[in-house]
Structure formats: structure tokens, C-alpha cells
C-alpha positions in Angstrom: 1.6 1.6 -11.1 1.0 1.6 -7.3 0.0 4.6 -5.2 2.4 5.1 -2.2 1.5 7.5 0.8 4.2 9.7 2.2 5.4 7.4 4.8 5.7 4.4 2.6 8.2 6.4 0.2 11.2 4.4 1.4 9.3 1.4 0.4 8.5 2.5 -3.1 11.9 3.1 -4.0 12.9 -0.7 -3.3 9.8 -2.0 -4.8 10.3 0.2 -8.0 13.6 -1.3 -8.2 12.5 -4.9 -7.9 9.8 -4.3 -10.9 12.6 -2.8 -12.8 14.9 -5.9 -12.3 12.0 -8.4 -13.0 11.4 -6.5 -16.5 15.2 -6.8 -17.2 15.2 -10.4 -16.6 12.1 -11.1 -18.4 12.8 -13.4 -21.5 16.7 -12.8 -21.2 19.3 -14.7 -20.3 20.4 -12.5 -17.1 20.4 -14.4 -14.0 19.3 -11.7 -11.5 17.1 -14.0 -9.2 19.1 -13.7 -6.1 19.1 -10.0 -6.2 15.6 -9.8 -6.7 15.1 -12.2 -3.7 17.5 -10.2 -1.4 15.6 -6.9 -2.4 12.1 -8.7 -1.9 13.1 -9.8 1.6 14.6 -6.2 2.3 11.2 -4.8 1.2 9.0 -7.2 3.4 11.1 -6.2 6.3 10.7 -2.5 5.7 7.1 -2.8 5.1 6.8 -4.8 8.5 8.7 -2.1 10.4 6.6 0.7 8.9 3.3 -1.3 9.4 4.0 -2.1 12.9 4.3 1.5 14.4 1.5 3.3 12.3 0.3 6.3 14.1 -3.6 7.1 14.1 -3.3 9.9 11.5 -1.3 7.4 9.0 -4.2 4.6 9.6 -6.6 7.6 8.5 -4.7 7.8 5.3 -4.7 4.1 4.8 -8.3 4.2 5.2 -8.4 6.7 2.5 -6.2 4.9 0.1 -7.2 5.5 -3.4 -6.7 2.0 -4.3 -8.5 0.6 -1.2 -11.1 -2.2 -1.8 -14.6 -0.4 -1.8 -18.1 -1.9 -1.2 -18.7 -3.2 -4.9 -15.1 -4.9 -4.9 -16.1 -7.0 -1.8 -19.4 -7.8 -3.4 -17.7 -9.0 -6.3 -15.2 -11.0 -4.4 -17.6 -12.8 -2.0 -21.3 -12.6 -2.8 -22.7 -14.6 -5.4 -25.7 -13.8 -7.5 -25.7 -10.4 -6.7 -28.6 -8.2 -7.9 -28.6 -4.5 -7.1 -31.6 -2.8 -6.4 -32.3 1.1 -7.0 -34.1 4.1 -5.7 -36.0 5.2 -2.5 -39.4 5.2 -4.1 -39.7 9.0 -2.9 -37.0 11.3 -4.7 -34.4 9.0 -6.5 -31.5 6.9 -6.5 -28.3 7.7 -4.6 -25.2 6.1 -6.2 -23.3 7.0 -2.9 -24.9 4.0 -1.5 -25.3 0.7 -3.1 -27.6 -2.4 -2.1 -29.2 -5.5 -3.3 -29.8 -9.2 -2.7 -27.1 -11.9 -2.9 -25.5 -15.0 -1.4 -22.4 -15.3 0.8 -21.4 -18.6 1.2 -25.0 -19.8 0.6 -26.6 -17.3 3.0 -28.9 -15.2 1.2 -28.9 -11.5 2.4 -29.4 -8.1 1.7 -26.1 -6.3 1.3 -25.6 -2.4 1.6 -22.6 -0.1 1.6 -21.3 3.2 0.8 -19.3 3.5 -2.7 -16.8 6.1 -3.1 -15.8 5.4 -6.7 -12.7 5.3 -8.6 -11.5 8.0 -11.1 -12.8 11.5 -11.4 -16.0 10.5 -13.6 -17.2 7.9 -11.2 -16.1 9.9 -7.9 -18.2 12.6 -9.0 -21.3 10.4 -9.8 -21.1 8.8 -6.6 -20.4 12.2 -4.7 -17.3 10.9 -3.1 -19.3 8.4 -0.9 -21.3 11.2 0.7 -24.6 10.2 0.4 -27.8 12.3 0.2 -31.1 11.6 2.3 -32.3 9.1 -0.5 -29.3 7.2 -0.2 -30.1 6.6 3.6 -34.0 6.0 2.5 -33.1 3.5 -0.2 -30.8 1.9 2.4 -33.8 1.6 4.9 -36.0 0.6 2.0 -33.9 -2.5 1.5 -33.5 -3.4 5.2 -37.5 -3.4 5.4 -37.3 -5.6 2.4 -34.8 -8.0 4.2 -37.2 -8.0 7.5 -40.1 -8.9 5.3 -38.5 -11.9 3.8 -36.4 -12.8 7.1 -33.0 -12.2 5.7 -30.1 -10.8 7.4 -28.8 -7.4 6.6 -24.8 -7.1 5.8 -23.6 -3.6 5.7 -20.0 -1.8 4.5 -19.1 1.1 5.9 -16.9 3.6 4.0 -17.8 7.3 4.0 -16.3 10.5 5.5 -19.9 11.4 6.3 -23.3 12.6 4.9 -23.3 15.0 2.4 -23.8 18.7 4.1 -25.2 20.4 0.9 -28.3 22.7 1.0 -30.0 20.2 -1.5 -29.4 17.3 1.2 -30.7 19.6 4.1 -33.7 20.5 2.4 -34.7 17.1 1.5 -34.2 15.9 5.2 -30.6 14.7 5.7 -30.8 14.7 9.6 -34.3 13.0 9.6 -33.1 10.3 7.3 -29.9 9.5 9.3 -32.3 9.7 12.5 -34.9 7.3 10.9 -32.1 4.7 10.0 -30.7 4.5 13.6 -34.4 4.4 15.1 -35.4 1.4 12.7 -32.2 -0.5 12.5 -32.3 -0.6 16.4 -35.6 -2.4 16.1 -35.2 -4.4 12.8 -36.4 -8.1 13.2 -33.5 -9.6 11.3 -29.5 -9.9 12.2 -27.6 -7.1 11.2 -23.8 -7.3 10.8 -21.8 -4.3 9.8 -18.1 -3.8 8.8 -16.2 -0.5 8.6 -13.8 -1.1 5.6 -12.6 2.3 5.3 -13.7 5.5 6.8 -16.5 5.6 9.3 -17.2 9.4 9.8 -19.9 10.9 11.8 -23.5 10.2 11.4 -23.1 9.3 7.8 -21.4 6.0 8.9 -23.7 5.5 11.7 -26.8 5.4 9.7 -25.4 1.9 8.5 -23.8 0.5 11.5 -26.5 -0.1 14.2 -25.8 -3.7 14.4 -25.8 -6.8 16.4 -22.1 -7.3 15.4 -19.8 -4.5 14.3 -16.4 -5.2 12.8 -13.7 -3.0 11.5 -10.6 -3.8 9.3 -7.2 -3.6 10.9 -6.4 -0.1 9.2 -10.0 1.5 9.0 -11.3 4.4 11.2 -14.6 5.2 12.9 -15.2 8.5 14.6 -17.8 11.4 15.3 -15.4 13.8 13.0 -12.3 13.6 10.7 -9.1 14.8 12.3 -9.2 17.7 10.0 -12.3 18.8 11.1 -11.6 18.3 14.7 -8.3 20.3 14.1 -10.2 23.0 12.4 -12.6 23.7 15.3 -10.0 23.5 18.0 -6.9 25.3 16.6 -7.8 26.9 13.3 -7.9 30.3 15.0 -4.1 30.1 15.8 -3.4 30.1 12.1 -2.9 27.4 9.3 -3.3 23.9 10.0 -0.5 21.2 9.6 -0.1 17.6 9.2 1.0 17.7 13.1 -2.5 19.2 13.9 -4.1 16.4 12.2 -1.9 13.9 13.8 -2.6 15.4 17.2 -6.4 15.3 16.6 -6.6 11.8 15.5 -4.6 10.6 18.4 -7.0 12.2 20.7 -10.2 11.1 18.9 -9.4 7.5 19.3 -10.1 6.7 15.7 -8.5 3.4 15.2 -9.9 -0.2 15.3 -7.9 -1.2 18.1 -8.9 1.9 20.2 -12.5 1.0 19.4 -12.1 -2.5 20.1 -10.5 -1.7 23.7 -13.7 0.6 24.3 -15.8 -2.1 23.3 -17.5 -0.2 20.6 -16.9 -2.9 18.0 -16.8 -6.5 18.4 -14.0 -7.5 16.5 -10.8 -6.2 14.4 -10.6 -8.2 10.9 -6.9 -8.3 10.0 -5.4 -7.0 6.8 -2.5 -8.0 4.8 0.8 -6.5 5.5 0.6 -3.3 3.8 -3.2 -2.8 3.8 -6.4 -4.3 2.5 -5.3 -3.0 -1.2 -2.3 -5.2 -1.1 -4.5 -8.4 -1.4 -8.1 -7.5 -1.7 -8.9 -11.3 -2.1 -7.4 -12.1 1.1 -9.2 -9.4 3.0 -12.7 -10.4 1.5 -11.9 -14.0 2.4 -11.5 -12.8 6.3 -14.7 -10.7 5.9 -16.7 -13.3 4.6 -15.5 -15.7 7.5 -16.5 -13.1 10.1 -19.9 -12.6 8.4 -20.9 -16.4 8.0 -19.5 -17.0 11.6 -21.7 -14.5 13.1 -24.7 -15.4 11.1 -24.5 -18.9 12.4 -24.8 -17.6 16.0 -27.2 -14.7 15.3 -29.7 -17.0 13.0 -30.6 -19.1 16.0 -31.6 -16.7 18.3 -35.4 -15.7 18.5 -36.2 -12.2 17.5 -37.0 -11.0 20.9 -33.7 -11.9 22.1 -32.0 -10.6 19.2 -33.6 -7.1 19.4 -33.1 -7.0 23.3 -29.2 -7.9 23.1 -29.0 -5.2 20.3 -30.6 -2.8 22.6 -28.3 -3.5 25.6 -25.3 -3.6 23.1 -26.1 -0.1 22.2 -27.2 1.1 25.7 -23.7 -0.1 27.0 -21.5 2.1 24.7 -19.7 4.8 26.7 -19.2 5.2 30.4 -19.9 8.0 33.0 -17.3 9.0 35.7 -18.3 10.8 38.7 -15.8 12.5 41.0 -16.3 14.5 44.3 -15.6 18.2 44.3 
């Protein structure tokens, strides 16, 4: 049974009715095809209406949808001969970040990404996609492996942020993230990063310093979550509400469309109507197309030019406006 977000509830009633009619007609001499067709058309029109006017907060909710494809889902769909590698060679293996070697349309690459996990047991195992420092060190180890064998790096970003627990801080969480930022900026191979769900804070940034940065249509990317922002700004006034989260999401400019306008990302990858979870295969195909196209361009560049352009790309982020007093 599909999971529906609050703003999708009108759609849920229609699609539930369609499924009931399909079961009713299955194997029976009842001709209700015309009614199913009529309701299906109505459901498509309603879905189009809902998803054509999404607010930034609603996009946050879609980015966190429990049925949304995660890194391993995309790896299974577009990566051939994938071999997962484990451990940071210092402390241990962090299941919140997965990585290994595989082929995308014949291109051998190192693929890394956050993994949130499905179901309570796996989510606990993967710490809800919030990496510890050993996760970022594992990612960096794999990137150095890619550099050694001159293979590109592909990263999938999907985390609400790095884990803020005491153990993670003791093992050098901030240093691990900072080291990734520095070393990725100088890595001598192409880096392509795709934000597939949540891109939260430094936990996301540590895998997204790239030559090409893409976002799925309903993904979000921000220095802080709308809930965290709202808590800092308005918690003192009493309990927070969805309206506060919505106001924060609007102010933060977290959507793919906003970030494309600000030239933070290179392109927005379209999703099927209703979100990536409605058709993971079609979404994965679009992602693969962007990766392959980018590799064709980046793979032909000399290393020095690749690093120079990456540096300039990072330096251009943001703007300063000075006014006279």
C-alpha cells in the first residue's frame, strides 16, 4: 500500500478507489473499464495540479518520502558489476555511507552515497543516513582509490546531516568533513554529485564538492533543515507549527529550482509526476543520462584544467552587495 503525504490525501481517495475497482473486475465478467479510465484521468489531472504548485516545505516532505529511492536503489538500477567496499582503515565501517566500484553505461567509476535504510531495523543500522566520521573517511579512502586508478567519482547525496552525537564528535566529525571538502577540491579525477533527497548541512557538503552538481526535481539542499531554522528563530515564542516550517523553507531557498537560479547547482533532473518513488526506473534512467553526458565532457579535460575549473566554480558561489550608508 502506497504512503501518501498530507497534501496528497485527495489523491489517495481516488487512487484507492481505482485499485478497488481493478480488484473487483479481476477475473470477473464485469465491465468497469470505462469507469477506471475516467477515474485514472481524473487522478492524473489532480496529481498534475497538486505537483504544479508545491511549496518549498512540501518539497522537503517529498525529499523525505519513505518510499523515495535511496542510493542502493539507484546503484541496483543503473550500475553494473557493483562491488561494495567497506571500512575506513582507522575505526570501522559506517553503514550510513555505502561505496564501491561499478560501471555506468560502460564507464567504470567509484560510486559513493548516503543510505538511510528501509524499515526500523535497517534505519537503526544505517543511523537514518546520518554518517559518523568513519563514514566520511571511508568515502575519502574510496575517492583516493579512484584517483589512483584514474576513475571518476559519482556521489549520491541524501542525508539530513552528519550525526551530532558525542561519539562522532570525539572521533573528529568536523575534521573528517573538513578533510573531505579540502581533498575533493583537489582530487585529480572528475567528480559528479547528485542530490537525490535531502542535502543537509556539512553532512551533505562532504560528498558534494564536485565538477558537476545536479539535483532531482523534488530534492532539497540547505545549510540547515526548516525545522532547525524555525527552532532557532521562533522557538522562544512558543511551540512551532507547520506554518513556521513552511516559512523557514521559503526563506532558506532550499529547492532545486532556487539553487539552479542561484547557480549553486548545474542542472535539475526531472522526476516522474508524483515524485521519484512513482517510477524509480525512469528516474534512474534520467540520472544515468546526466552522468554519462557529464563524463563525456569532463573525461576529455586535462587534470590541471579540471581542478582549475572546479576551483573557479566553488569561488563563484555566493555574491556580495555593498551599499552606501
